[in-house]
N, CA, C and O atoms as a GROMACS GRO file, in nm:
protein
  584
    1UNK      N    1   0.087  -0.088   0.030
    1UNK     CA    2   0.022   0.027   0.020
    1UNK      C    3   0.092   0.123  -0.006
    1UNK      O    4   0.088   0.191  -0.109
    2UNK      N    5   0.174   0.138   0.101
    2UNK     CA    6   0.263   0.248   0.116
    2UNK      C    7   0.346   0.277  -0.036
    2UNK      O    8   0.393   0.384  -0.075
    3UNK      N    9   0.348   0.143  -0.107
    3UNK     CA   10   0.438   0.178  -0.254
    3UNK      C   11   0.338   0.250  -0.377
    3UNK      O   12   0.386   0.291  -0.482
    4UNK      N   13   0.233   0.256  -0.352
    4UNK     CA   14   0.115   0.277  -0.459
    4UNK      C   15   0.110   0.431  -0.398
    4UNK      O   16   0.127   0.524  -0.478
    5UNK      N   17   0.090   0.458  -0.272
    5UNK     CA   18   0.072   0.606  -0.259
    5UNK      C   19   0.172   0.706  -0.259
    5UNK      O   20   0.144   0.826  -0.262
    6UNK      N   21   0.312   0.654  -0.253
    6UNK     CA   22   0.397   0.735  -0.331
    6UNK      C   23   0.409   0.834  -0.437
    6UNK      O   24   0.424   0.956  -0.433
    7UNK      N   25   0.397   0.738  -0.549
    7UNK     CA   26   0.362   0.806  -0.659
    7UNK      C   27   0.246   0.901  -0.695
    7UNK      O   28   0.248   1.004  -0.763
    8UNK      N   29   0.158   0.847  -0.641
    8UNK     CA   30  -0.005   0.927  -0.582
    8UNK      C   31   0.026   1.056  -0.586
    8UNK      O   32  -0.001   1.140  -0.673
    9UNK      N   33   0.099   1.069  -0.460
    9UNK     CA   34   0.141   1.197  -0.376
    9UNK      C   35   0.256   1.286  -0.447
    9UNK      O   36   0.260   1.408  -0.441
   10UNK      N   37   0.341   1.212  -0.507
   10UNK     CA   38   0.435   1.296  -0.582
   10UNK      C   39   0.358   1.361  -0.689
   10UNK      O   40   0.385   1.478  -0.712
   11UNK      N   41   0.249   1.293  -0.771
   11UNK     CA   42   0.178   1.353  -0.881
   11UNK      C   43   0.107   1.470  -0.866
   11UNK      O   44   0.102   1.570  -0.939
   12UNK      N   45   0.035   1.434  -0.724
   12UNK     CA   46  -0.023   1.561  -0.659
   12UNK      C   47   0.054   1.682  -0.620
   12UNK      O   48   0.004   1.795  -0.617
   13UNK      N   49   0.167   1.656  -0.591
   13UNK     CA   50   0.274   1.748  -0.557
   13UNK      C   51   0.302   1.853  -0.640
   13UNK      O   52   0.308   1.975  -0.621
   14UNK      N   53   0.324   1.759  -0.767
   14UNK     CA   54   0.337   1.831  -0.911
   14UNK      C   55   0.231   1.887  -0.990
   14UNK      O   56   0.263   1.947  -1.092
   15UNK      N   57   0.119   1.878  -0.960
   15UNK     CA   58   0.001   1.902  -1.019
   15UNK      C   59  -0.038   2.069  -0.998
   15UNK      O   60  -0.091   2.121  -1.096
   16UNK      N   61  -0.019   2.142  -0.895
   16UNK     CA   62  -0.017   2.266  -0.870
   16UNK      C   63   0.078   2.331  -0.958
   16UNK      O   64   0.045   2.414  -1.042
   17UNK      N   65   0.177   2.299  -0.940
   17UNK     CA   66   0.296   2.372  -1.036
   17UNK      C   67   0.245   2.381  -1.209
   17UNK      O   68   0.239   2.483  -1.276
   18UNK      N   69   0.215   2.250  -1.248
   18UNK     CA   70   0.183   2.269  -1.366
   18UNK      C   71   0.052   2.340  -1.432
   18UNK      O   72   0.040   2.372  -1.550
   19UNK      N   73  -0.050   2.356  -1.321
   19UNK     CA   74  -0.157   2.423  -1.342
   19UNK      C   75  -0.118   2.558  -1.328
   19UNK      O   76  -0.194   2.636  -1.384
   20UNK      N   77  -0.031   2.605  -1.277
   20UNK     CA   78  -0.012   2.756  -1.245
   20UNK      C   79   0.071   2.791  -1.386
   20UNK      O   80   0.074   2.906  -1.429
   21UNK      N   81   0.130   2.694  -1.444
   21UNK     CA   82   0.233   2.729  -1.564
   21UNK      C   83   0.119   2.776  -1.696
   21UNK      O   84   0.155   2.848  -1.789
   22UNK      N   85  -0.015   2.720  -1.682
   22UNK     CA   86  -0.094   2.742  -1.795
   22UNK      C   87  -0.146   2.876  -1.790
   22UNK      O   88  -0.156   2.933  -1.681
   23UNK      N   89  -0.184   2.938  -1.914
   23UNK     CA   90  -0.215   3.073  -1.896
   23UNK      C   91  -0.335   3.097  -1.906
   23UNK      O   92  -0.369   3.208  -1.948
   24UNK      N   93  -0.432   2.998  -1.871
   24UNK     CA   94  -0.583   3.003  -1.862
   24UNK      C   95  -0.662   2.984  -1.724
   24UNK      O   96  -0.623   2.889  -1.656
   25UNK      N   97  -0.742   3.042  -1.686
   25UNK     CA   98  -0.794   2.982  -1.550
   25UNK      C   99  -0.932   2.943  -1.590
   25UNK      O  100  -0.998   3.042  -1.623
   26UNK      N  101  -1.011   2.808  -1.600
   26UNK     CA  102  -1.105   2.776  -1.624
   26UNK      C  103  -1.229   2.839  -1.558
   26UNK      O  104  -1.325   2.883  -1.622
   27UNK      N  105  -1.217   2.837  -1.410
   27UNK     CA  106  -1.304   2.857  -1.297
   27UNK      C  107  -1.296   3.020  -1.276
   27UNK      O  108  -1.290   3.053  -1.157
   28UNK      N  109  -1.296   3.105  -1.351
   28UNK     CA  110  -1.274   3.246  -1.308
   28UNK      C  111  -1.399   3.297  -1.312
   28UNK      O  112  -1.474   3.300  -1.409
   29UNK      N  113  -1.423   3.346  -1.173
   29UNK     CA  114  -1.553   3.422  -1.115
   29UNK      C  115  -1.653   3.320  -1.126
   29UNK      O  116  -1.738   3.308  -1.215
   30UNK      N  117  -1.630   3.243  -1.017
   30UNK     CA  118  -1.732   3.136  -1.034
   30UNK      C  119  -1.877   3.163  -0.952
   30UNK      O  120  -1.897   3.260  -0.879
   31UNK      N  121  -1.965   3.064  -0.978
   31UNK     CA  122  -2.084   3.105  -0.879
   31UNK      C  123  -2.119   3.004  -0.900
   31UNK      O  124  -2.091   2.942  -1.002
   32UNK      N  125  -2.226   2.944  -0.760
   32UNK     CA  126  -2.293   2.817  -0.755
   32UNK      C  127  -2.425   2.817  -0.732
   32UNK      O  128  -2.474   2.902  -0.657
   33UNK      N  129  -2.498   2.725  -0.790
   33UNK     CA  130  -2.675   2.725  -0.739
   33UNK      C  131  -2.700   2.569  -0.724
   33UNK      O  132  -2.611   2.485  -0.739
   34UNK      N  133  -2.801   2.547  -0.701
   34UNK     CA  134  -2.819   2.413  -0.625
   34UNK      C  135  -2.791   2.302  -0.773
   34UNK      O  136  -2.759   2.184  -0.768
   35UNK      N  137  -2.814   2.378  -0.888
   35UNK     CA  138  -2.795   2.249  -1.009
   35UNK      C  139  -2.653   2.304  -1.058
   35UNK      O  140  -2.570   2.215  -1.041
   36UNK      N  141  -2.618   2.372  -1.090
   36UNK     CA  142  -2.530   2.448  -1.186
   36UNK      C  143  -2.389   2.535  -1.128
   36UNK      O  144  -2.403   2.599  -1.023
   37UNK      N  145  -2.293   2.536  -1.178
   37UNK     CA  146  -2.163   2.601  -1.150
   37UNK      C  147  -2.141   2.696  -1.292
   37UNK      O  148  -2.126   2.644  -1.403
   38UNK      N  149  -2.141   2.811  -1.273
   38UNK     CA  150  -2.115   2.884  -1.361
   38UNK      C  151  -1.982   2.929  -1.312
   38UNK      O  152  -1.928   2.919  -1.202
   39UNK      N  153  -1.930   3.000  -1.463
   39UNK     CA  154  -1.789   3.069  -1.482
   39UNK      C  155  -1.745   3.144  -1.609
   39UNK      O  156  -1.779   3.124  -1.726
   40UNK      N  157  -1.664   3.233  -1.559
   40UNK     CA  158  -1.623   3.320  -1.714
   40UNK      C  159  -1.509   3.207  -1.756
   40UNK      O  160  -1.445   3.130  -1.684
   41UNK      N  161  -1.509   3.224  -1.886
   41UNK     CA  162  -1.367   3.178  -1.952
   41UNK      C  163  -1.353   3.205  -2.082
   41UNK      O  164  -1.448   3.173  -2.155
   42UNK      N  165  -1.249   3.261  -2.134
   42UNK     CA  166  -1.207   3.287  -2.289
   42UNK      C  167  -1.321   3.414  -2.297
   42UNK      O  168  -1.387   3.406  -2.401
   43UNK      N  169  -1.356   3.525  -2.212
   43UNK     CA  170  -1.428   3.602  -2.243
   43UNK      C  171  -1.618   3.557  -2.274
   43UNK      O  172  -1.702   3.620  -2.339
   44UNK      N  173  -1.631   3.451  -2.211
   44UNK     CA  174  -1.768   3.392  -2.253
   44UNK      C  175  -1.811   3.358  -2.086
   44UNK      O  176  -1.740   3.378  -1.988
   45UNK      N  177  -1.919   3.313  -2.088
   45UNK     CA  178  -1.992   3.257  -1.955
   45UNK      C  179  -2.067   3.154  -1.984
   45UNK      O  180  -2.156   3.148  -2.069
   46UNK      N  181  -2.016   3.034  -1.880
   46UNK     CA  182  -2.038   2.910  -1.916
   46UNK      C  183  -2.075   2.825  -1.784
   46UNK      O  184  -2.041   2.846  -1.667
   47UNK      N  185  -2.153   2.724  -1.834
   47UNK     CA  186  -2.250   2.667  -1.729
   47UNK      C  187  -2.174   2.526  -1.690
   47UNK      O  188  -2.094   2.486  -1.774
   48UNK      N  189  -2.189   2.455  -1.581
   48UNK     CA  190  -2.143   2.295  -1.579
   48UNK      C  191  -2.238   2.237  -1.482
   48UNK      O  192  -2.270   2.312  -1.390
   49UNK      N  193  -2.287   2.123  -1.484
   49UNK     CA  194  -2.390   2.056  -1.385
   49UNK      C  195  -2.276   2.030  -1.248
   49UNK      O  196  -2.164   1.978  -1.250
   50UNK      N  197  -2.358   2.090  -1.129
   50UNK     CA  198  -2.283   2.039  -0.996
   50UNK      C  199  -2.254   1.943  -0.990
   50UNK      O  200  -2.139   1.924  -0.950
   51UNK      N  201  -2.329   1.836  -1.023
   51UNK     CA  202  -2.313   1.729  -1.006
   51UNK      C  203  -2.180   1.604  -1.077
   51UNK      O  204  -2.132   1.496  -1.044
   52UNK      N  205  -2.162   1.713  -1.202
   52UNK     CA  206  -2.038   1.673  -1.267
   52UNK      C  207  -2.097   1.653  -1.402
   52UNK      O  208  -2.211   1.610  -1.417
   53UNK      N  209  -2.012   1.686  -1.508
   53UNK     CA  210  -2.025   1.665  -1.665
   53UNK      C  211  -1.972   1.763  -1.719
   53UNK      O  212  -1.881   1.830  -1.669
   54UNK      N  213  -2.036   1.784  -1.849
   54UNK     CA  214  -1.942   1.858  -1.978
   54UNK      C  215  -2.027   2.015  -1.943
   54UNK      O  216  -2.147   2.028  -1.922
   55UNK      N  217  -1.927   2.115  -1.945
   55UNK     CA  218  -1.964   2.238  -1.964
   55UNK      C  219  -2.018   2.303  -2.088
   55UNK      O  220  -1.968   2.272  -2.196
   56UNK      N  221  -2.122   2.395  -2.083
   56UNK     CA  222  -2.191   2.416  -2.235
   56UNK      C  223  -2.142   2.562  -2.197
   56UNK      O  224  -2.115   2.608  -2.086
   57UNK      N  225  -2.137   2.645  -2.372
   57UNK     CA  226  -2.129   2.791  -2.311
   57UNK      C  227  -2.265   2.834  -2.313
   57UNK      O  228  -2.360   2.774  -2.363
   58UNK      N  229  -2.266   2.985  -2.233
   58UNK     CA  230  -2.416   3.051  -2.229
   58UNK      C  231  -2.391   3.166  -2.331
   58UNK      O  232  -2.486   3.187  -2.407
   59UNK      N  233  -2.294   3.236  -2.344
   59UNK     CA  234  -2.283   3.330  -2.437
   59UNK      C  235  -2.162   3.299  -2.559
   59UNK      O  236  -2.083   3.208  -2.535
   60UNK      N  237  -2.153   3.344  -2.636
   60UNK     CA  238  -2.069   3.347  -2.746
   60UNK      C  239  -2.044   3.464  -2.836
   60UNK      O  240  -1.980   3.448  -2.940
   61UNK      N  241  -2.084   3.561  -2.807
   61UNK     CA  242  -2.098   3.699  -2.859
   61UNK      C  243  -1.940   3.731  -2.911
   61UNK      O  244  -1.845   3.674  -2.856
   62UNK      N  245  -1.920   3.826  -3.021
   62UNK     CA  246  -1.775   3.862  -3.018
   62UNK      C  247  -1.726   3.969  -2.851
   62UNK      O  248  -1.608   3.988  -2.821
   63UNK      N  249  -1.809   4.006  -2.792
   63UNK     CA  250  -1.768   4.078  -2.661
   63UNK      C  251  -1.745   4.014  -2.553
   63UNK      O  252  -1.764   3.892  -2.552
   64UNK      N  253  -1.705   4.072  -2.455
   64UNK     CA  254  -1.631   4.014  -2.324
   64UNK      C  255  -1.768   3.984  -2.229
   64UNK      O  256  -1.848   4.076  -2.218
   65UNK      N  257  -1.786   3.898  -2.183
   65UNK     CA  258  -1.881   3.923  -2.076
   65UNK      C  259  -1.812   3.805  -1.956
   65UNK      O  260  -1.743   3.706  -1.980
   66UNK      N  261  -1.852   3.853  -1.841
   66UNK     CA  262  -1.780   3.852  -1.702
   66UNK      C  263  -1.887   3.849  -1.587
   66UNK      O  264  -2.005   3.878  -1.610
   67UNK      N  265  -1.848   3.819  -1.480
   67UNK     CA  266  -1.917   3.856  -1.358
   67UNK      C  267  -2.050   3.772  -1.348
   67UNK      O  268  -2.150   3.834  -1.309
   68UNK      N  269  -2.065   3.629  -1.380
   68UNK     CA  270  -2.167   3.593  -1.368
   68UNK      C  271  -2.230   3.560  -1.205
   68UNK      O  272  -2.157   3.511  -1.119
   69UNK      N  273  -2.349   3.588  -1.184
   69UNK     CA  274  -2.445   3.575  -1.093
   69UNK      C  275  -2.553   3.500  -1.105
   69UNK      O  276  -2.626   3.534  -1.198
   70UNK      N  277  -2.591   3.398  -1.034
   70UNK     CA  278  -2.711   3.313  -1.040
   70UNK      C  279  -2.825   3.392  -0.921
   70UNK      O  280  -2.799   3.433  -0.808
   71UNK      N  281  -2.942   3.392  -0.987
   71UNK     CA  282  -3.067   3.457  -0.889
   71UNK      C  283  -3.074   3.357  -0.816
   71UNK      O  284  -3.047   3.241  -0.848
   72UNK      N  285  -3.130   3.418  -0.666
   72UNK     CA  286  -3.159   3.307  -0.554
   72UNK      C  287  -3.227   3.179  -0.594
   72UNK      O  288  -3.199   3.075  -0.533
   73UNK      N  289  -3.331   3.178  -0.708
   73UNK     CA  290  -3.362   3.047  -0.722
   73UNK      C  291  -3.314   2.973  -0.828
   73UNK      O  292  -3.366   2.870  -0.870
   74UNK      N  293  -3.225   3.022  -0.868
   74UNK     CA  294  -3.112   2.966  -1.007
   74UNK      C  295  -3.188   2.918  -1.140
   74UNK      O  296  -3.181   2.827  -1.222
   75UNK      N  297  -3.264   3.034  -1.114
   75UNK     CA  298  -3.319   2.993  -1.264
   75UNK      C  299  -3.290   3.133  -1.385
   75UNK      O  300  -3.340   3.139  -1.497
   76UNK      N  301  -3.200   3.229  -1.326
   76UNK     CA  302  -3.163   3.320  -1.394
   76UNK      C  303  -3.024   3.351  -1.382
   76UNK      O  304  -2.980   3.342  -1.268
   77UNK      N  305  -2.921   3.396  -1.500
   77UNK     CA  306  -2.805   3.412  -1.476
   77UNK      C  307  -2.795   3.565  -1.530
   77UNK      O  308  -2.823   3.598  -1.645
   78UNK      N  309  -2.750   3.654  -1.428
   78UNK     CA  310  -2.696   3.786  -1.480
   78UNK      C  311  -2.519   3.795  -1.485
   78UNK      O  312  -2.429   3.741  -1.419
   79UNK      N  313  -2.521   3.879  -1.585
   79UNK     CA  314  -2.368   3.930  -1.607
   79UNK      C  315  -2.340   4.042  -1.655
   79UNK      O  316  -2.428   4.116  -1.700
   80UNK      N  317  -2.220   4.072  -1.654
   80UNK     CA  318  -2.176   4.180  -1.712
   80UNK      C  319  -2.126   4.146  -1.864
   80UNK      O  320  -2.050   4.054  -1.896
   81UNK      N  321  -2.196   4.256  -1.964
   81UNK     CA  322  -2.144   4.228  -2.108
   81UNK      C  323  -2.076   4.346  -2.162
   81UNK      O  324  -2.117   4.462  -2.152
   82UNK      N  325  -1.968   4.308  -2.220
   82UNK     CA  326  -1.907   4.438  -2.290
   82UNK      C  327  -1.924   4.433  -2.441
   82UNK      O  328  -1.863   4.341  -2.495
   83UNK      N  329  -1.993   4.510  -2.516
   83UNK     CA  330  -2.019   4.499  -2.655
   83UNK      C  331  -2.014   4.628  -2.668
   83UNK      O  332  -2.048   4.707  -2.580
   84UNK      N  333  -1.958   4.670  -2.816
   84UNK     CA  334  -1.941   4.783  -2.839
   84UNK      C  335  -1.858   4.921  -2.756
   84UNK      O  336  -1.874   5.044  -2.758
   85UNK      N  337  -1.767   4.830  -2.685
   85UNK     CA  338  -1.658   4.922  -2.579
   85UNK      C  339  -1.744   4.978  -2.469
   85UNK      O  340  -1.697   5.083  -2.423
   86UNK      N  341  -1.884   4.930  -2.400
   86UNK     CA  342  -1.939   4.948  -2.285
   86UNK      C  343  -1.982   4.859  -2.219
   86UNK      O  344  -2.048   4.769  -2.271
   87UNK      N  345  -1.950   4.865  -2.070
   87UNK     CA  346  -1.982   4.696  -2.025
   87UNK      C  347  -2.167   4.726  -1.939
   87UNK      O  348  -2.198   4.797  -1.843
   88UNK      N  349  -2.218   4.674  -1.992
   88UNK     CA  350  -2.350   4.689  -1.917
   88UNK      C  351  -2.435   4.563  -1.870
   88UNK      O  352  -2.384   4.462  -1.919
   89UNK      N  353  -2.532   4.538  -1.801
   89UNK     CA  354  -2.631   4.445  -1.719
   89UNK      C  355  -2.683   4.363  -1.824
   89UNK      O  356  -2.723   4.414  -1.928
   90UNK      N  357  -2.686   4.240  -1.804
   90UNK     CA  358  -2.731   4.128  -1.885
   90UNK      C  359  -2.820   4.048  -1.794
   90UNK      O  360  -2.802   4.065  -1.673
   91UNK      N  361  -2.930   3.951  -1.838
   91UNK     CA  362  -2.960   3.844  -1.787
   91UNK      C  363  -3.022   3.750  -1.879
   91UNK      O  364  -3.085   3.786  -1.979
   92UNK      N  365  -3.000   3.597  -1.836
   92UNK     CA  366  -3.041   3.518  -1.937
   92UNK      C  367  -3.069   3.380  -1.859
   92UNK      O  368  -2.999   3.328  -1.773
   93UNK      N  369  -3.195   3.333  -1.915
   93UNK     CA  370  -3.264   3.211  -1.813
   93UNK      C  371  -3.151   3.127  -1.824
   93UNK      O  372  -3.070   3.126  -1.916
   94UNK      N  373  -3.152   3.056  -1.724
   94UNK     CA  374  -3.047   2.907  -1.687
   94UNK      C  375  -3.069   2.814  -1.811
   94UNK      O  376  -2.978   2.792  -1.891
   95UNK      N  377  -3.199   2.757  -1.823
   95UNK     CA  378  -3.206   2.657  -1.907
   95UNK      C  379  -3.202   2.678  -2.042
   95UNK      O  380  -3.171   2.586  -2.117
   96UNK      N  381  -3.241   2.832  -2.102
   96UNK     CA  382  -3.189   2.836  -2.205
   96UNK      C  383  -3.237   2.982  -2.267
   96UNK      O  384  -3.272   3.060  -2.179
   97UNK      N  385  -3.242   3.022  -2.369
   97UNK     CA  386  -3.246   3.184  -2.409
   97UNK      C  387  -3.142   3.265  -2.448
   97UNK      O  388  -3.023   3.238  -2.462
   98UNK      N  389  -3.217   3.394  -2.469
   98UNK     CA  390  -3.112   3.470  -2.542
   98UNK      C  391  -3.076   3.591  -2.436
   98UNK      O  392  -3.171   3.635  -2.371
   99UNK      N  393  -2.960   3.642  -2.416
   99UNK     CA  394  -2.926   3.723  -2.319
   99UNK      C  395  -3.032   3.876  -2.357
   99UNK      O  396  -3.052   3.926  -2.467
  100UNK      N  397  -3.074   3.912  -2.243
  100UNK     CA  398  -3.129   4.064  -2.235
  100UNK      C  399  -3.071   4.132  -2.145
  100UNK      O  400  -3.032   4.107  -2.031
  101UNK      N  401  -3.068   4.265  -2.241
  101UNK     CA  402  -3.002   4.384  -2.174
  101UNK      C  403  -3.074   4.443  -2.060
  101UNK      O  404  -3.195   4.438  -2.083
  102UNK      N  405  -3.052   4.491  -1.959
  102UNK     CA  406  -3.103   4.542  -1.826
  102UNK      C  407  -3.062   4.695  -1.865
  102UNK      O  408  -3.150   4.778  -1.883
  103UNK      N  409  -2.918   4.730  -1.877
  103UNK     CA  410  -2.914   4.880  -1.839
  103UNK      C  411  -2.865   4.948  -1.992
  103UNK      O  412  -2.864   4.870  -2.087
  104UNK      N  413  -2.826   5.090  -2.017
  104UNK     CA  414  -2.767   5.145  -2.089
  104UNK      C  415  -2.733   5.252  -2.055
  104UNK      O  416  -2.777   5.353  -2.109
  105UNK      N  417  -2.666   5.253  -1.978
  105UNK     CA  418  -2.593   5.391  -1.914
  105UNK      C  419  -2.480   5.408  -2.024
  105UNK      O  420  -2.434   5.313  -2.087
  106UNK      N  421  -2.439   5.542  -2.039
  106UNK     CA  422  -2.311   5.583  -2.098
  106UNK      C  423  -2.188   5.526  -2.042
  106UNK      O  424  -2.089   5.522  -2.115
  107UNK      N  425  -2.183   5.490  -1.942
  107UNK     CA  426  -2.080   5.431  -1.837
  107UNK      C  427  -2.101   5.295  -1.790
  107UNK      O  428  -2.212   5.242  -1.792
  108UNK      N  429  -1.973   5.226  -1.739
  108UNK     CA  430  -1.953   5.090  -1.736
  108UNK      C  431  -2.063   5.041  -1.600
  108UNK      O  432  -2.050   5.097  -1.491
  109UNK      N  433  -2.157   4.947  -1.617
  109UNK     CA  434  -2.231   4.874  -1.507
  109UNK      C  435  -2.124   4.736  -1.483
  109UNK      O  436  -2.048   4.690  -1.568
  110UNK      N  437  -2.137   4.699  -1.382
  110UNK     CA  438  -2.085   4.562  -1.370
  110UNK      C  439  -2.169   4.504  -1.253
  110UNK      O  440  -2.186   4.561  -1.146
  111UNK      N  441  -2.220   4.386  -1.288
  111UNK     CA  442  -2.311   4.323  -1.194
  111UNK      C  443  -2.230   4.242  -1.079
  111UNK      O  444  -2.126   4.177  -1.092
  112UNK      N  445  -2.309   4.263  -0.959
  112UNK     CA  446  -2.264   4.249  -0.818
  112UNK      C  447  -2.359   4.111  -0.764
  112UNK      O  448  -2.318   4.027  -0.685
  113UNK      N  449  -2.455   4.112  -0.810
  113UNK     CA  450  -2.514   3.999  -0.751
  113UNK      C  451  -2.673   4.044  -0.750
  113UNK      O  452  -2.695   4.157  -0.792
  114UNK      N  453  -2.780   3.968  -0.709
  114UNK     CA  454  -2.884   3.964  -0.679
  114UNK      C  455  -2.969   4.005  -0.558
  114UNK      O  456  -2.932   3.957  -0.451
  115UNK      N  457  -3.094   4.098  -0.557
  115UNK     CA  458  -3.191   4.133  -0.418
  115UNK      C  459  -3.185   3.960  -0.387
  115UNK      O  460  -3.150   3.861  -0.453
  116UNK      N  461  -3.237   3.983  -0.255
  116UNK     CA  462  -3.282   3.849  -0.195
  116UNK      C  463  -3.391   3.792  -0.282
  116UNK      O  464  -3.380   3.692  -0.353
  117UNK      N  465  -3.486   3.860  -0.269
  117UNK     CA  466  -3.606   3.781  -0.339
  117UNK      C  467  -3.582   3.778  -0.497
  117UNK      O  468  -3.685   3.750  -0.559
  118UNK      N  469  -3.470   3.802  -0.575
  118UNK     CA  470  -3.445   3.758  -0.688
  118UNK      C  471  -3.506   3.812  -0.824
  118UNK      O  472  -3.497   3.768  -0.939
  119UNK      N  473  -3.563   3.908  -0.780
  119UNK     CA  474  -3.664   4.031  -0.882
  119UNK      C  475  -3.564   4.127  -0.951
  119UNK      O  476  -3.564   4.167  -1.067
  120UNK      N  477  -3.470   4.156  -0.840
  120UNK     CA  478  -3.356   4.275  -0.907
  120UNK      C  479  -3.184   4.221  -0.920
  120UNK      O  480  -3.118   4.140  -0.855
  121UNK      N  481  -3.163   4.285  -1.004
  121UNK     CA  482  -3.011   4.224  -1.041
  121UNK      C  483  -2.940   4.382  -0.969
  121UNK      O  484  -2.982   4.496  -0.994
  122UNK      N  485  -2.840   4.351  -0.889
  122UNK     CA  486  -2.726   4.468  -0.846
  122UNK      C  487  -2.641   4.488  -0.898
  122UNK      O  488  -2.578   4.391  -0.942
  123UNK      N  489  -2.596   4.608  -0.920
  123UNK     CA  490  -2.460   4.634  -1.007
  123UNK      C  491  -2.402   4.759  -0.947
  123UNK      O  492  -2.466   4.840  -0.879
  124UNK      N  493  -2.302   4.764  -0.974
  124UNK     CA  494  -2.240   4.899  -0.938
  124UNK      C  495  -2.197   4.992  -1.087
  124UNK      O  496  -2.153   4.941  -1.189
  125UNK      N  497  -2.221   5.128  -1.066
  125UNK     CA  498  -2.143   5.193  -1.192
  125UNK      C  499  -2.036   5.265  -1.162
  125UNK      O  500  -2.011   5.320  -1.055
  126UNK      N  501  -1.970   5.263  -1.267
  126UNK     CA  502  -1.838   5.341  -1.232
  126UNK      C  503  -1.848   5.516  -1.222
  126UNK      O  504  -1.769   5.600  -1.179
  127UNK      N  505  -1.972   5.526  -1.278
  127UNK     CA  506  -1.999   5.669  -1.217
  127UNK      C  507  -2.005   5.709  -1.100
  127UNK      O  508  -2.007   5.831  -1.082
  128UNK      N  509  -2.009   5.619  -0.986
  128UNK     CA  510  -1.998   5.626  -0.860
  128UNK      C  511  -2.142   5.576  -0.801
  128UNK      O  512  -2.161   5.626  -0.690
  129UNK      N  513  -2.226   5.510  -0.834
  129UNK     CA  514  -2.343   5.493  -0.764
  129UNK      C  515  -2.370   5.295  -0.753
  129UNK      O  516  -2.299   5.217  -0.817
  130UNK      N  517  -2.462   5.258  -0.678
  130UNK     CA  518  -2.471   5.129  -0.674
  130UNK      C  519  -2.626   5.142  -0.712
  130UNK      O  520  -2.693   5.230  -0.657
  131UNK      N  521  -2.687   5.052  -0.808
  131UNK     CA  522  -2.807   5.050  -0.844
  131UNK      C  523  -2.870   4.903  -0.867
  131UNK      O  524  -2.793   4.807  -0.868
  132UNK      N  525  -3.043   4.879  -0.891
  132UNK     CA  526  -3.046   4.748  -0.910
  132UNK      C  527  -3.146   4.756  -1.006
  132UNK      O  528  -3.202   4.864  -0.990
  133UNK      N  529  -3.201   4.689  -1.106
  133UNK     CA  530  -3.275   4.695  -1.230
  133UNK      C  531  -3.363   4.562  -1.200
  133UNK      O  532  -3.315   4.457  -1.158
  134UNK      N  533  -3.482   4.581  -1.224
  134UNK     CA  534  -3.591   4.464  -1.211
  134UNK      C  535  -3.559   4.388  -1.349
  134UNK      O  536  -3.511   4.432  -1.454
  135UNK      N  537  -3.605   4.248  -1.313
  135UNK     CA  538  -3.588   4.167  -1.439
  135UNK      C  539  -3.720   4.149  -1.513
  135UNK      O  540  -3.738   4.113  -1.630
  136UNK      N  541  -3.820   4.186  -1.408
  136UNK     CA  542  -3.947   4.120  -1.482
  136UNK      C  543  -4.041   4.272  -1.558
  136UNK      O  544  -4.144   4.237  -1.617
  137UNK      N  545  -4.014   4.416  -1.558
  137UNK     CA  546  -4.051   4.469  -1.617
  137UNK      C  547  -3.926   4.589  -1.649
  137UNK      O  548  -3.807   4.571  -1.623
  138UNK      N  549  -3.982   4.711  -1.709
  138UNK     CA  550  -3.902   4.813  -1.798
  138UNK      C  551  -3.897   4.936  -1.699
  138UNK      O  552  -3.883   5.049  -1.746
  139UNK      N  553  -3.909   4.912  -1.538
  139UNK     CA  554  -3.886   4.992  -1.455
  139UNK      C  555  -3.762   5.051  -1.466
  139UNK      O  556  -3.669   4.995  -1.523
  140UNK      N  557  -3.751   5.173  -1.408
  140UNK     CA  558  -3.625   5.234  -1.420
  140UNK      C  559  -3.504   5.202  -1.296
  140UNK      O  560  -3.541   5.162  -1.185
  141UNK      N  561  -3.356   5.225  -1.328
  141UNK     CA  562  -3.279   5.204  -1.246
  141UNK      C  563  -3.285   5.260  -1.113
  141UNK      O  564  -3.294   5.382  -1.096
  142UNK      N  565  -3.279   5.159  -0.999
  142UNK     CA  566  -3.300   5.254  -0.877
  142UNK      C  567  -3.125   5.293  -0.817
  142UNK      O  568  -3.033   5.216  -0.846
  143UNK      N  569  -3.108   5.386  -0.754
  143UNK     CA  570  -3.001   5.371  -0.678
  143UNK      C  571  -2.996   5.370  -0.562
  143UNK      O  572  -3.069   5.449  -0.504
  144UNK      N  573  -2.911   5.280  -0.485
  144UNK     CA  574  -2.912   5.233  -0.352
  144UNK      C  575  -2.829   5.332  -0.251
  144UNK      O  576  -2.850   5.377  -0.138
  145UNK      N  577  -2.718   5.346  -0.357
  145UNK     CA  578  -2.614   5.451  -0.277
  145UNK      C  579  -2.483   5.523  -0.386
  145UNK      O  580  -2.428   5.469  -0.481
  146UNK      N  581  -2.466   5.631  -0.342
  146UNK     CA  582  -2.388   5.689  -0.424
  146UNK      C  583  -2.258   5.685  -0.377
  146UNK      O  584  -2.167   5.736  -0.442
   0.00000   0.00000   0.00000
């Protein structure tokens, strides 16, 4: 038994060094729901079953997507998308769908999470404020703080 454990432990000891040498980070900005893990990789948002399995790409536009956050019920995914040089807030249904834009501000907006009831996406604006935007209506953006 000790003979078999030594090569295994040696491989484990060398593994972190080989992973650090790679230029990519597959689990950048992860978030976890009851069913899925989401993360940003290569400028896109990905989902993988929490129980294990293949990851699937949620976004595939030429822009950069980051900051994925699950809604409290796990049905929605909010993220920051940069298209045309500006970062805005987007949401997409976890099971399928097309991302929907929630903010149209001239400055960048970055997703930070959800309100506890899951009805609003919380984001920070580089203009110096924190706000939220409802996913169920076209209500105006509300400022939480400046």
